[in-house]
C-alpha positions as CSV (number, residue, x, y, z in Angstrom):
1,X,23.3,-23.3,16.3
2,X,23.8,-27.0,16.4
3,X,20.7,-29.0,17.2
4,X,21.4,-32.0,19.4
5,X,18.9,-34.5,18.1
6,X,20.0,-37.2,20.6
7,X,18.0,-35.2,23.2
8,X,14.8,-35.6,21.2
9,X,12.8,-38.8,20.8
10,X,11.1,-38.5,17.5
11,X,9.1,-41.7,18.0
12,X,7.3,-40.6,21.2
13,X,5.1,-37.5,21.0
14,X,3.1,-35.7,23.7
15,X,0.0,-33.6,23.3
16,X,0.8,-30.1,24.4
17,X,-2.0,-28.2,22.7
18,X,-5.5,-28.8,21.2
19,X,-7.9,-26.7,19.1
20,X,-11.4,-28.0,18.7
21,X,-13.0,-27.3,15.4
22,X,-16.6,-26.0,15.7
23,X,-17.7,-26.9,12.2
24,X,-16.4,-30.5,12.4
25,X,-19.1,-31.7,9.9
26,X,-17.6,-29.6,7.1
27,X,-14.0,-29.7,8.0
28,X,-12.1,-31.9,5.6
29,X,-8.5,-33.1,5.5
30,X,-8.0,-31.1,2.3
31,X,-8.7,-27.9,4.2
32,X,-6.3,-29.0,7.0
33,X,-3.5,-29.5,4.4
34,X,-4.4,-26.1,2.8
35,X,-4.0,-24.5,6.2
36,X,-0.7,-26.2,6.8
37,X,0.5,-25.2,3.4
38,X,-0.1,-21.5,4.3
39,X,2.0,-21.9,7.5
40,X,4.7,-23.7,5.5
41,X,4.9,-21.2,2.6
42,X,3.7,-18.0,4.3
43,X,4.7,-18.2,8.0
44,X,4.8,-14.4,8.2
45,X,1.0,-14.4,8.2
46,X,1.2,-15.8,11.8
47,X,4.7,-14.9,12.9
48,X,5.1,-11.1,12.4
49,X,8.8,-11.3,13.2
50,X,9.4,-13.2,9.9
51,X,9.7,-11.6,6.4
52,X,9.1,-14.8,4.4
53,X,9.9,-18.4,3.9
54,X,12.2,-19.4,1.0
55,X,11.4,-22.9,-0.2
56,X,14.8,-24.5,-1.1
57,X,13.4,-27.8,-2.3
58,X,10.1,-29.8,-2.5
59,X,10.0,-33.5,-3.0
60,X,8.2,-36.7,-2.1
61,X,11.4,-38.6,-0.9
62,X,13.1,-38.3,2.4
63,X,16.5,-39.1,0.8
64,X,16.0,-36.4,-1.8
65,X,15.3,-33.9,0.9
66,X,18.3,-34.9,3.0
67,X,20.5,-34.8,-0.1
68,X,19.3,-31.2,-0.8
69,X,20.2,-30.2,2.8
70,X,23.7,-31.6,2.5
71,X,24.3,-30.0,-0.9
72,X,23.2,-26.6,0.4
73,X,25.8,-26.9,3.2
74,X,28.5,-28.1,0.9
75,X,27.8,-25.1,-1.3
76,X,28.1,-22.9,1.8
77,X,31.3,-24.6,2.9
78,X,30.1,-25.0,6.4
79,X,31.5,-28.2,8.0
80,X,29.8,-27.9,11.4
81,X,26.4,-27.6,9.7
82,X,27.2,-30.7,7.6
83,X,27.8,-32.6,10.8
84,X,24.4,-31.4,12.1
85,X,22.7,-32.4,8.9
86,X,24.3,-35.8,9.0
87,X,23.0,-36.3,12.5
88,X,19.6,-35.2,11.4
89,X,19.8,-37.7,8.5
90,X,20.2,-40.5,10.9
91,X,17.2,-39.3,13.0
92,X,15.0,-38.7,9.9
93,X,16.0,-42.1,8.6
94,X,14.6,-43.6,11.7
95,X,11.5,-41.4,11.4
96,X,10.9,-42.5,7.8
97,X,10.1,-46.0,9.0
98,X,6.8,-44.7,10.5
99,X,6.0,-42.4,7.6
100,X,3.5,-43.4,5.0
101,X,4.4,-43.6,1.3
102,X,2.2,-40.5,0.6
103,X,4.5,-37.7,1.7
104,X,5.3,-34.2,0.7
105,X,8.6,-32.8,2.0
106,X,9.9,-29.2,2.0
107,X,13.3,-27.7,2.9
108,X,12.7,-24.1,3.8
109,X,14.5,-21.1,5.2
110,X,12.6,-18.9,7.6
111,X,13.9,-15.3,6.9
112,X,13.4,-12.8,9.7
113,X,12.5,-9.1,9.1
114,X,15.4,-7.9,11.2
115,X,18.5,-9.7,10.0
116,X,20.7,-7.6,12.2
117,X,19.1,-9.0,15.3
118,X,17.8,-12.4,14.2
119,X,19.0,-15.3,12.1
120,X,17.5,-17.4,9.3
121,X,16.3,-20.8,10.5
122,X,16.5,-23.7,8.1
123,X,14.1,-26.6,8.8
124,X,12.5,-29.6,7.1
125,X,8.7,-29.9,6.8
126,X,7.2,-33.4,6.2
127,X,3.5,-33.7,5.3
128,X,2.5,-37.3,6.1
129,X,-0.8,-37.4,4.2
130,X,-2.0,-40.9,5.2
131,X,-1.5,-40.2,8.9
132,X,-2.8,-36.6,8.6
133,X,0.1,-35.1,10.5
134,X,3.0,-32.8,9.7
135,X,6.5,-32.8,11.1
136,X,8.6,-29.6,11.5
137,X,12.3,-30.5,12.1
138,X,14.8,-27.6,12.6
139,X,18.2,-28.1,11.0
140,X,20.2,-25.1,12.1
141,X,20.4,-21.3,12.3
142,X,22.2,-19.6,9.5
143,X,24.0,-17.1,11.7
144,X,25.4,-16.5,15.2
145,X,22.3,-15.1,17.1
146,X,19.6,-17.5,18.1
147,X,17.3,-15.0,19.9
148,X,14.4,-15.1,17.5
149,X,10.7,-14.9,18.5
150,X,8.7,-17.6,16.9
151,X,11.6,-19.7,15.8
152,X,11.1,-23.2,17.2
153,X,14.5,-24.7,18.0
154,X,12.9,-28.0,18.6
155,X,10.9,-30.6,16.6
156,X,7.1,-30.5,16.8
157,X,4.3,-32.2,15.1
158,X,0.7,-31.1,14.1
159,X,-2.0,-33.6,13.7
160,X,-5.6,-33.5,12.4
161,X,-7.6,-35.8,14.6
162,X,-11.1,-37.0,13.5
163,X,-13.1,-38.1,16.5
164,X,-16.6,-39.4,16.7
165,X,-18.2,-36.2,18.1
166,X,-15.7,-33.5,17.2
167,X,-12.6,-33.0,15.0
168,X,-9.6,-31.2,16.4
169,X,-6.0,-30.1,15.6
170,X,-3.3,-31.3,18.0
171,X,0.2,-29.8,18.7
172,X,2.7,-32.4,19.8
173,X,6.3,-32.2,20.9
174,X,8.9,-34.9,21.7
175,X,8.6,-36.5,25.2
176,X,10.7,-34.9,27.9
177,X,11.1,-31.6,26.2
178,X,13.4,-29.2,28.0
179,X,11.7,-26.4,29.9
180,X,13.8,-23.9,28.0
181,X,11.4,-24.4,25.0
182,X,8.2,-23.8,27.0
183,X,7.8,-20.2,25.8
184,X,7.9,-21.3,22.1
185,X,5.5,-24.1,22.9
186,X,3.1,-21.6,24.4
187,X,3.4,-19.3,21.4
188,X,2.5,-22.2,19.0
189,X,-0.5,-23.1,21.1
190,X,-1.7,-19.5,21.4
191,X,-1.1,-18.2,17.9
192,X,-0.5,-21.1,15.4
193,X,-3.2,-23.5,16.5
194,X,-5.8,-20.7,16.5
195,X,-4.9,-19.7,12.9
196,X,-4.8,-23.3,11.7
197,X,-8.2,-23.9,13.2
198,X,-9.7,-20.9,11.5
199,X,-8.2,-21.7,8.1
200,X,-9.3,-25.4,8.4
201,X,-12.9,-24.3,8.7
202,X,-12.9,-21.7,6.0
203,X,-12.2,-22.6,2.4
204,X,-12.1,-18.9,1.4
205,X,-9.6,-17.8,4.0
206,X,-7.1,-20.7,3.4
207,X,-7.5,-21.0,-0.3
208,X,-7.4,-17.4,-1.4
209,X,-4.5,-16.1,0.6
210,X,-2.2,-14.5,-1.9
211,X,1.5,-14.0,-1.7
212,X,2.9,-10.5,-1.3
213,X,6.1,-9.4,-3.0
214,X,5.5,-11.9,-5.8
215,X,7.6,-10.0,-8.3
216,X,10.7,-9.6,-6.1
217,X,12.8,-11.9,-3.9
218,X,11.5,-11.7,-0.3
219,X,14.9,-12.4,1.3
220,X,16.5,-9.6,-0.7
221,X,13.6,-7.3,0.2
222,X,14.2,-7.9,3.9
223,X,17.9,-7.1,3.7
224,X,17.4,-4.0,1.5
225,X,14.5,-2.7,3.5
226,X,16.4,-2.8,6.8
227,X,19.4,-1.1,5.1
228,X,17.2,1.8,3.7
229,X,15.4,2.1,7.0
230,X,18.6,2.6,8.8
231,X,20.1,4.8,6.1
232,X,17.2,7.2,5.5
233,X,14.2,6.3,7.6
234,X,15.2,7.0,11.2
235,X,16.8,10.4,10.4
236,X,13.8,11.5,8.4
237,X,11.4,10.5,11.2
238,X,13.3,12.8,13.6
239,X,13.3,15.9,11.3
240,X,9.8,15.4,9.8
241,X,8.3,18.9,9.5
242,X,4.9,17.9,8.0
243,X,1.7,17.4,10.1
244,X,1.3,13.8,8.9
245,X,2.5,10.8,10.9
246,X,6.2,10.1,10.1
247,X,6.0,6.6,11.4
248,X,3.5,5.7,8.7
249,X,4.5,7.9,5.8
250,X,8.3,7.6,6.1
251,X,8.4,3.8,6.4
252,X,5.7,3.3,3.8
253,X,7.8,5.2,1.2
254,X,10.9,3.3,2.4
255,X,9.0,0.0,1.6
256,X,7.9,1.2,-1.8
257,X,11.4,2.4,-2.7
258,X,12.7,-1.0,-1.6
259,X,10.3,-2.8,-3.9
260,X,11.0,-0.5,-6.9
261,X,14.8,-0.8,-6.5
262,X,14.6,-4.6,-6.5
263,X,12.2,-4.6,-9.4
264,X,14.5,-2.4,-11.4
265,X,17.5,-4.4,-10.4
266,X,15.9,-7.6,-11.8
267,X,14.8,-5.7,-14.9
268,X,18.3,-4.4,-15.5
269,X,19.7,-8.0,-15.2
270,X,17.0,-9.4,-17.5
271,X,17.3,-6.7,-20.2
272,X,21.0,-6.2,-19.7
273,X,20.6,-2.5,-19.2
274,X,23.9,-0.6,-19.0
275,X,22.5,2.3,-16.8
276,X,20.0,2.7,-14.0
277,X,16.4,3.4,-14.9
278,X,15.1,7.0,-14.8
279,X,11.6,7.9,-13.5
280,X,9.0,10.6,-13.0
281,X,6.8,10.5,-9.8
282,X,3.5,12.1,-10.7
283,X,1.8,13.6,-7.7
284,X,4.9,13.0,-5.5
285,X,3.5,14.7,-2.4
286,X,6.2,14.9,0.2
287,X,8.8,13.8,-2.3
288,X,10.3,11.1,0.0
289,X,10.1,8.4,-2.6
290,X,11.9,10.6,-5.1
291,X,14.5,11.4,-2.5
292,X,15.3,7.7,-1.7
293,X,15.4,6.6,-5.3
294,X,17.7,9.5,-6.2
295,X,20.0,8.8,-3.4
296,X,20.2,5.2,-4.5
297,X,21.5,6.3,-7.9
298,X,18.4,6.6,-10.1
299,X,17.8,9.8,-12.1
300,X,14.3,11.1,-11.6
301,X,12.0,14.0,-10.8
302,X,8.9,14.4,-8.7
303,X,6.0,16.6,-9.8
304,X,3.2,17.9,-7.5
305,X,0.8,20.7,-7.6
306,X,1.9,22.0,-4.2
307,X,5.4,22.3,-2.6
308,X,5.8,20.7,0.8
309,X,7.9,21.9,3.7
310,X,10.3,18.9,3.7
311,X,11.3,19.5,0.1
312,X,13.9,22.1,1.2
313,X,15.5,19.5,3.5
314,X,16.4,17.0,0.7
315,X,19.2,18.9,-0.9
316,X,19.8,20.3,-4.5
317,X,20.4,16.9,-6.0
318,X,16.8,15.8,-5.4
319,X,14.7,17.2,-8.3
320,X,11.2,18.2,-7.2
321,X,9.0,20.6,-9.2
322,X,5.8,22.4,-8.3
323,X,3.6,21.8,-11.3
324,X,-0.1,21.1,-12.2
325,X,-0.4,18.0,-14.4
326,X,-3.2,17.9,-17.0
327,X,-3.3,14.7,-19.1
328,X,-2.5,16.1,-22.5
329,X,0.1,16.1,-25.3
330,X,2.0,18.7,-23.3
331,X,2.6,16.3,-20.4
332,X,4.5,13.4,-21.9
333,X,7.8,12.1,-20.7
334,X,9.6,10.3,-23.5
335,X,13.0,10.7,-22.0
336,X,12.2,8.7,-18.9
337,X,11.9,5.0,-18.4
338,X,9.2,4.8,-15.7
339,X,6.2,6.7,-14.5
340,X,5.3,6.3,-10.9
341,X,1.8,6.8,-9.5
342,X,1.9,6.4,-5.7
343,X,-1.6,7.4,-4.4
344,X,-1.9,9.7,-7.4
345,X,-5.6,10.2,-6.9
346,X,-7.2,11.8,-10.0
347,X,-4.1,11.0,-12.1
348,X,-4.4,7.2,-11.4
349,X,-6.4,6.2,-14.5
350,X,-4.3,8.5,-16.7
351,X,-0.9,7.2,-15.8
352,X,-1.1,4.1,-18.0
353,X,-2.3,6.4,-20.9
354,X,0.6,8.8,-20.3
355,X,3.1,6.0,-20.2
356,X,1.7,4.5,-23.4
357,X,1.8,7.9,-25.2
358,X,5.2,9.0,-23.8
359,X,7.2,6.4,-25.6
360,X,7.1,2.7,-26.5
361,X,9.8,1.9,-23.9
362,X,8.1,3.7,-21.1
363,X,6.8,1.5,-18.2
364,X,4.8,2.3,-15.1
365,X,4.3,1.5,-11.4
366,X,0.9,2.3,-10.0
367,X,-0.4,2.1,-6.4
368,X,-4.1,3.0,-6.5
369,X,-5.9,4.5,-3.5
370,X,-8.9,6.9,-4.0
371,X,-11.3,5.8,-6.7
372,X,-11.1,8.2,-9.7
373,X,-12.2,7.9,-13.2
374,X,-10.9,9.9,-16.1
375,X,-13.0,13.0,-15.4
376,X,-15.0,12.2,-12.3
377,X,-15.3,9.9,-9.3
378,X,-15.3,6.3,-10.2
379,X,-18.8,4.7,-10.4
380,X,-18.9,1.1,-9.2
381,X,-19.4,-1.4,-11.9
382,X,-19.6,-4.8,-10.2
383,X,-21.8,-5.1,-7.1
384,X,-20.5,-8.6,-6.4
385,X,-17.0,-7.4,-5.4
386,X,-15.9,-4.6,-3.1
387,X,-15.6,-1.1,-4.3
388,X,-11.8,-1.3,-3.9
389,X,-11.5,-4.6,-5.9
390,X,-13.9,-3.2,-8.5
391,X,-11.7,-0.1,-8.9
392,X,-8.5,-2.3,-9.1
393,X,-10.0,-4.3,-11.9
394,X,-10.8,-1.1,-13.7
395,X,-7.3,0.3,-13.4
396,X,-5.8,-3.0,-14.6
397,X,-8.2,-3.0,-17.5
398,X,-7.0,0.5,-18.5
399,X,-3.4,-0.9,-18.6
400,X,-4.5,-3.6,-20.9
401,X,-6.3,-1.2,-23.2
402,X,-3.1,0.8,-23.3
403,X,-1.2,-2.3,-24.6
404,X,0.6,-3.2,-21.4
405,X,1.1,-6.7,-19.9
406,X,0.0,-5.6,-16.4
407,X,1.1,-7.7,-13.3
408,X,-0.5,-7.4,-9.9
409,X,1.4,-7.6,-6.6
410,X,0.8,-6.9,-3.0
411,X,3.2,-4.6,-1.1
412,X,4.2,-4.8,2.5
413,X,3.3,-1.3,3.7
414,X,1.3,0.0,6.7
415,X,-1.8,0.7,4.6
416,X,-5.1,-1.1,3.7
417,X,-4.5,-0.1,0.0
418,X,-1.5,-2.4,-0.7
419,X,-2.2,-3.8,-4.1
420,X,0.0,-2.3,-6.9
421,X,0.3,-2.8,-10.7
422,X,3.5,-3.1,-12.6
423,X,3.7,-2.8,-16.4
424,X,7.1,-4.1,-17.5
425,X,6.3,-5.1,-21.0
426,X,3.9,-4.4,-23.9
427,X,1.7,-6.8,-25.7
428,X,2.2,-5.2,-29.1
429,X,5.0,-4.1,-31.4
430,X,6.1,-0.5,-31.8
431,X,4.6,-0.5,-35.4
432,X,1.2,-1.2,-33.9
433,X,1.3,1.8,-31.6
434,X,-1.0,3.9,-33.8
435,X,-3.8,1.3,-33.6
436,X,-3.3,1.1,-29.8
437,X,-3.5,4.8,-29.5
438,X,-6.8,4.9,-31.4
439,X,-8.1,2.2,-29.1
440,X,-7.1,4.3,-26.1
441,X,-8.8,7.4,-27.5
442,X,-12.1,5.5,-28.1
443,X,-12.0,4.0,-24.6
444,X,-11.4,7.4,-22.9
445,X,-14.2,9.0,-25.0
446,X,-16.6,6.2,-24.0
447,X,-15.7,6.6,-20.3
448,X,-16.0,10.4,-20.2
449,X,-19.3,10.5,-22.2
450,X,-18.1,13.6,-24.0
451,X,-17.6,14.4,-27.7
452,X,-14.2,13.1,-28.8
453,X,-11.5,15.8,-28.5
454,X,-10.0,16.7,-31.9
455,X,-6.9,14.5,-32.1
456,X,-6.3,14.7,-35.8
457,X,-4.1,17.7,-35.4
458,X,-6.0,20.0,-37.8
459,X,-6.4,23.1,-35.6
460,X,-6.7,24.5,-32.1
461,X,-8.9,27.4,-31.2
462,X,-6.3,29.7,-29.7
463,X,-2.8,30.1,-31.1
464,X,0.1,30.3,-28.8
465,X,3.2,32.4,-29.3
466,X,6.6,30.8,-29.8
467,X,7.9,32.0,-26.4
468,X,4.9,30.7,-24.5
469,X,5.6,29.0,-21.3
470,X,6.8,25.4,-22.0
471,X,5.2,22.3,-20.5
472,X,6.8,20.5,-17.6
473,X,8.0,17.6,-19.8
474,X,9.6,20.1,-22.2
475,X,11.4,21.9,-19.4
476,X,12.8,18.5,-18.1
477,X,13.8,17.5,-21.7
478,X,15.6,20.8,-22.3
479,X,17.6,20.5,-19.1
480,X,19.0,17.1,-20.1
481,X,19.2,17.4,-23.9
482,X,20.4,20.9,-24.6
483,X,22.8,19.6,-27.3
484,X,20.0,17.9,-29.2
485,X,16.6,19.4,-28.6
486,X,14.9,17.3,-31.2
487,X,15.7,14.1,-29.3
488,X,14.1,15.3,-26.1
489,X,10.6,15.8,-27.4
490,X,7.9,13.6,-28.8
491,X,4.6,14.1,-30.3
492,X,1.4,12.6,-28.9
493,X,1.9,9.4,-30.9
494,X,5.3,8.7,-29.4
495,X,7.5,9.3,-32.5
496,X,10.4,11.7,-31.8
497,X,10.1,15.0,-33.7
498,X,13.5,14.5,-35.3
499,X,12.2,11.2,-36.9
500,X,9.0,12.9,-38.1
501,X,11.0,15.8,-39.6
502,X,13.5,13.5,-41.3
503,X,10.7,11.5,-42.9
504,X,8.9,14.6,-44.1
505,X,12.1,16.2,-45.5
506,X,12.9,13.2,-47.6
507,X,9.6,13.6,-49.4
508,X,9.2,9.8,-49.6
509,X,7.7,7.0,-47.5
510,X,10.9,5.3,-46.8
511,X,11.4,3.5,-43.5
512,X,8.7,3.0,-40.9
513,X,7.2,6.4,-41.0
514,X,4.4,7.0,-43.6
515,X,4.7,10.6,-44.7
516,X,1.0,11.0,-45.5
517,X,0.1,10.6,-41.8
518,X,3.2,10.0,-39.9
519,X,3.4,7.4,-37.1
520,X,2.6,10.2,-34.7
521,X,-0.7,10.8,-36.5
522,X,-0.1,14.5,-36.3
523,X,2.6,15.4,-38.9
524,X,1.7,16.1,-42.5
525,X,3.9,16.7,-45.6
526,X,2.4,20.1,-46.2
527,X,4.2,21.9,-43.4
528,X,6.3,19.4,-41.4
529,X,9.5,21.2,-42.5
530,X,8.4,24.2,-40.5
531,X,7.5,22.4,-37.3
532,X,8.4,24.7,-34.3
533,X,10.3,22.5,-31.9
534,X,10.2,25.2,-29.2
535,X,6.8,23.9,-28.3
536,X,8.0,20.3,-28.0
537,X,5.1,19.2,-30.3
538,X,4.5,18.3,-33.9
539,X,2.2,20.9,-35.4
540,X,0.1,20.4,-38.5
541,X,-1.8,23.6,-38.8
542,X,-1.0,26.1,-41.5
543,X,0.6,28.3,-39.0
544,X,3.7,26.8,-37.5
545,X,3.1,28.7,-34.3
546,X,-0.1,26.8,-33.3
547,X,0.4,23.8,-31.0
548,X,-2.0,20.9,-31.0
549,X,-1.6,20.4,-27.3
550,X,-5.0,20.0,-25.6
551,X,-6.5,18.0,-22.7
552,X,-7.4,14.4,-23.5
553,X,-10.6,14.9,-21.5
554,X,-12.3,18.3,-21.4
555,X,-14.0,17.5,-18.1
556,X,-10.8,16.7,-16.3
557,X,-10.1,18.9,-13.3
558,X,-6.6,19.0,-11.9
559,X,-6.1,19.5,-8.2
560,X,-5.8,23.1,-7.1
561,X,-2.6,24.4,-5.7
562,X,-4.2,25.3,-2.4
563,X,-5.5,22.2,-0.7
564,X,-9.0,22.8,0.6
565,X,-9.7,22.2,4.2
566,X,-12.2,19.3,4.3
567,X,-12.0,18.1,7.9
568,X,-15.4,19.5,9.0
569,X,-13.8,22.5,10.7
570,X,-15.0,24.9,8.0
571,X,-18.7,23.7,8.1
572,X,-21.4,26.2,9.1
573,X,-21.3,26.3,12.9
574,X,-25.1,26.0,13.2
575,X,-25.0,22.8,11.1
576,X,-22.3,21.3,13.4
577,X,-24.1,22.4,16.6
578,X,-27.4,20.9,15.3
579,X,-25.7,17.5,14.5
580,X,-23.9,17.3,17.8
581,X,-27.0,18.2,19.8
582,X,-29.2,15.7,17.9
583,X,-26.7,12.9,18.4
584,X,-26.2,13.7,22.1
585,X,-29.9,13.8,22.7
586,X,-30.4,10.4,21.0
587,X,-27.6,8.8,23.1
588,X,-29.2,10.1,26.3
589,X,-32.6,8.8,25.2
590,X,-31.1,5.3,24.5
591,X,-29.5,5.1,28.0
592,X,-30.9,2.2,30.0
593,X,-30.8,1.6,33.8
594,X,-27.5,-0.2,33.4
595,X,-26.0,2.9,31.8
596,X,-26.4,5.0,35.0
597,X,-23.4,5.5,37.2
598,X,-23.0,6.9,40.7
599,X,-20.9,10.1,40.8
600,X,-18.7,11.2,43.7
601,X,-21.2,13.9,44.6
602,X,-24.0,11.4,44.8
603,X,-25.7,12.1,41.5
604,X,-26.8,9.3,39.2
605,X,-25.5,10.2,35.8
606,X,-26.8,8.7,32.5
607,X,-23.8,7.6,30.3
608,X,-26.1,7.1,27.4
609,X,-26.4,4.2,24.9
610,X,-24.8,3.5,21.6
611,X,-25.9,4.6,18.2
612,X,-24.7,3.1,14.8
613,X,-23.3,5.8,12.5
614,X,-25.7,4.5,9.7
615,X,-28.7,5.4,11.9
616,X,-27.2,8.8,12.6
617,X,-27.0,9.4,8.8
618,X,-30.7,8.5,8.5
619,X,-31.6,11.1,11.1
620,X,-30.0,13.9,9.2
621,X,-31.5,16.1,6.5
622,X,-30.5,15.5,2.9
623,X,-28.9,18.9,2.6
624,X,-26.8,18.3,5.7
625,X,-25.7,14.9,4.4
626,X,-24.6,16.5,1.1
627,X,-22.4,18.9,3.0
628,X,-20.8,16.1,5.0
629,X,-20.2,14.0,2.0
630,X,-17.9,16.7,0.6
631,X,-15.7,16.4,3.7
632,X,-13.0,13.8,4.3
633,X,-14.5,11.2,6.6
634,X,-17.9,12.9,6.6
635,X,-20.0,12.3,9.6
636,X,-17.4,10.3,11.5
637,X,-14.9,13.1,11.2
638,X,-17.4,15.6,12.6
639,X,-18.1,13.4,15.6
640,X,-14.4,12.6,16.1
641,X,-13.7,16.4,16.2
642,X,-15.8,16.5,19.3
643,X,-13.7,13.9,21.2
644,X,-14.5,15.6,24.5
645,X,-18.1,14.5,23.9
646,X,-18.1,11.4,21.7
647,X,-16.2,8.2,21.0
648,X,-16.5,6.6,17.6
649,X,-15.6,3.0,17.5
650,X,-16.6,0.0,15.3
651,X,-19.0,2.2,13.2
652,X,-20.9,3.4,16.3
653,X,-20.9,6.5,18.4
654,X,-21.4,6.9,22.2
655,X,-20.4,9.3,24.9
656,X,-16.6,9.4,25.5
657,X,-15.4,6.6,27.8
658,X,-12.7,8.8,29.5
659,X,-14.7,11.8,30.6
660,X,-12.1,12.6,33.2
661,X,-9.1,12.8,30.9
662,X,-10.9,14.2,27.9
663,X,-12.5,16.9,29.9
664,X,-9.6,17.8,32.2
665,X,-6.8,17.3,29.7
666,X,-4.7,15.3,32.3
667,X,-3.7,12.8,29.7
668,X,-1.8,15.3,27.6
669,X,-0.6,18.7,28.6
670,X,0.2,19.7,25.1
671,X,-1.3,18.9,21.7
672,X,-0.8,19.9,18.1
673,X,-2.9,22.7,16.7
674,X,-4.1,22.9,13.1
675,X,-1.0,24.9,12.0
676,X,1.3,22.2,13.5
677,X,2.3,24.4,16.4
678,X,2.2,23.1,19.9
679,X,-0.7,24.4,22.1
680,X,-0.5,24.5,25.8
681,X,-3.6,23.1,27.5
682,X,-3.5,26.2,29.8
683,X,-4.3,28.4,26.8
684,X,-7.4,26.4,26.0
685,X,-8.7,26.2,29.6
686,X,-12.3,27.4,29.8
687,X,-12.3,28.8,26.3
688,X,-15.3,26.7,25.2
689,X,-18.6,26.0,26.9
690,X,-19.1,22.5,28.4
691,X,-21.7,20.6,26.3
692,X,-22.6,18.3,29.1
693,X,-23.2,21.2,31.5
694,X,-25.6,22.9,29.0
695,X,-27.3,19.9,27.3
696,X,-27.2,16.8,29.6
697,X,-30.2,16.4,32.0
698,X,-27.8,15.6,34.9
699,X,-25.2,18.2,33.8
700,X,-21.5,17.7,33.6
701,X,-20.2,14.6,35.6
702,X,-17.2,16.8,36.7
703,X,-17.2,19.7,39.2
704,X,-16.6,23.1,37.6
705,X,-13.1,23.4,39.1
706,X,-12.1,20.0,37.5
707,X,-13.6,20.6,34.1
708,X,-11.5,22.3,31.3
709,X,-14.7,23.6,29.8
710,X,-16.7,26.6,31.0
711,X,-19.8,25.8,33.2
712,X,-21.8,28.9,32.0
713,X,-20.9,32.2,30.4
714,X,-19.5,33.6,33.6
715,X,-16.6,31.1,33.4
716,X,-15.9,31.6,29.7
717,X,-12.4,32.9,28.9
718,X,-11.1,34.5,25.7
719,X,-8.6,32.2,23.9
720,X,-5.1,33.6,23.7
721,X,-2.9,32.7,20.7
722,X,0.9,32.6,21.0
């Protein structure tokens, strides 16, 4: 699009929007500039249609800025855009006469999320520090389409005005602006001014906003994400057989896959790798991340304790294995480049350890969610930060203990837990690995508060036969390295068995492997010639049949194959009934005169008051609270299960707002049952007693023929299952 700057008068500006600052006494110009910097560098925070802003140049000179714009267009071989930029140069040259000498000038590209529907907008941003105002001057659209929400195809200016009684932020546009731009002006007034006002009054909000996708290129991310979404996402949403929400889980894994593919692409270019990275996804769940990465050319496998329905739909080329993972010498993956922990729960703190002990070249990607320590729930260490932030600091600390240079980034996924850790490099040499491993063992022993597990390789209590079932890592190694089984296995100190054997056979301490101990710390000269490679481990006991494989933390409990039901539906019915009756009675007691409503039959019905969830917890017995704590969501889940009675919103409970729809089922004729089947509302009709009819002083607000629940035992029907 060519912007006709002759239509705009950049010397005459009209006020079109104003946001008064409440805390004018503490609002400084530095805060205003910080807020504008966020809008300049991170416009996607306000404009959700944008993916990011790519800063092409930053300078203090108008001429340098214009030179950058012209050079960009010459590189792109676009003559019409050069003409537009030339016209802009003339206008900005006129504008520069009123600018102060203290300026900061950006050339940026506003990259949309949906590049197939929208186009990138290039503009110039001028911070005039002395006059406390900023100019936003569009240059052109880098594409054919111009229908982009939030893209301002006209110049505008933002000013910080300090008045005697109140400070404010003004939005200004050139005089005689065409009506076609009015919708964009309204958007700026409604959304942008409000945000700028908030950030200008809050040092913490404006100063601590961190960039997401820091380790990858945001424009490349936008393109690849849309490509993968079209290629894999939409089809999988349609065929999703799991009970989870496909809109969340499918597109979340598409976003994570996009991030990893770009990260690996950059790594391959930096390290000049000649083949794509391989990976193991530990606790892969639905396996979707493994599916996408495999389809995009990366060799990998997903491991989870329980098979999912959707696994069978991926095809034979996607490798997913049902396996319980216990952090030990038997679960190492030396033949893979990356370990992935995507919401890996109890394995989260172990993944840096497993990566460190698998091989020196192994890296990891970790997206923490639930707070787990090595052998128990994580206990908060720093009361000054949130539990989530405290746990993130702990997980990052583990990576450092394991010798990794850990980088933190923020993903763009539909989740509140978006912070991930990437370990691309080590902070030590391979020769120092033995010392690092000793440090890891000491750290784990200190965290588990248990006697150190015997890691010197002397003996294990129970011998295992040669044909014992192999570990998961050994099976994967055997599948890919049949021709050289020694190269596929590694001892717990990361040195391939073949190297340990070669050193032992030589009978000397030549090379990097000291024969007396071995770099693995498990091989000895007395028996290393007879090491059984069938176990995939180096053995040092007198009997070659005894593996030294054992858990790194005796108290660690792997997740069971059968997922326990923890949604409060399996609680003792008397406990549930007692909690529901107690909360209902308290809501009725809290009802004031304003909470009464007139029903159609003339009754005055008490809708009850509101009760904070925290107060409900204080009303319960300690034994009941302990039972609820073992359930997912606890007390809130129990109350939400009774949506025909209660509404839980903003950490408070009250009687449901939509008694008509929740009690008659008119809003939904069908709903999903626990087994993911569709239940007809007719099958549920009058199969449960109406709580309001039995417990509320004024009874049920609905007549018996309009209520889906039974008004008395005489109406109660037996539920029929299809």
